[in-house]
N, C-alpha and C positions, 0 to 999 in steps of 0.2 A: 493457818489451817487451809485457807483458800489457795496459797501457793502450793501446799502439799497436794491438794486435790488436783491442781493444774499439772504438777509435775507427774502425778500418777496417770492422768489422761494422756499426757504426751508420751510417757514411756509405754503405755498400752497401745497407742497408735503406732509407735516405733516398732513394736513387736508384731502387731496384728497385720499390718500392710504387707510385709514380706511373706508372712505365712499365708495370707490370702492369695498372694501371687503365686506362690508355690502350689497351693492347693488347686488354683485354677489351672495351672500348668499340667500338673499331674492329672486332673480330671479330664482335660481335654486330649490327653494322650491315650485314653482307653480305646482298646482295639475292638471293633465289631466283628463278631465271628459269623462266617457264612454257614449255611446249612449244607451246602455241597462242598466237596473237597476240590473239584475241578473248576475252571473258570467258565462261566456261562457264555454261550455264543449269542450275540445279538445281531439280528438282521435289520440294520438301519438303512433307510434310503439314502442314496447318493445324491447330494444336492451339489449342482455346479452353478455357482454365482458368476455371471459375466458382467463386463462393464456396461453393456446395454441394459442390463437390469438395474444397475446402480445410477444410471444417467438421470432418470426422473427424480430420484431422491436427492441427488447432489444439486440439481437445478432448483428444486424446491427450497432447499437449505440456503442456497445462495440468494434466491428472490427474497426470503425472509429476512436474512441479514441485511440486505440492501435497504429494506424498509425500516427495520428495527433500529439499526445503527445510527442513522441521522436523527431520528426521533429521540432515541435514548441519550445522545450526545447533547441534544437541545435541552432536554429535561434536566440532565445533570448540569449543564451551563447555567440554566435558570436557578437551580437550587444553590449552586455555588455563588452566583451573583447576589442572590437575595441574602445569603449568609455573610459575604465578604464586604459588599458595598457599605452597609451601615458601619461595620467595624472600621474600614478605612476612613469614612466621614468622621467617625468619633475620634479616630487617631490624629487626623490633620486639622480638625477644628478645635481640638483641646476639650472636647465635651465628654 
């Protein structure tokens, strides 16, 4: 009886999963209709990004990476050492 219930659940899952995927695909392809027939014109401001504008951003990222990288590597090395050293001691001492 239990095997029959398990097989029914498995067959239901095998049927429902592709059906749900198909329903999600069909539901996501619904087209939104616009009120106007023509395309609206948008007056967006023109923004010109220059290298001078990005220089402080890049310098800040480089400065932060220069600080975080050594600290992160040190912490990772300590965590790795704390985990590996006792295992190595146990392996070579036979304990």
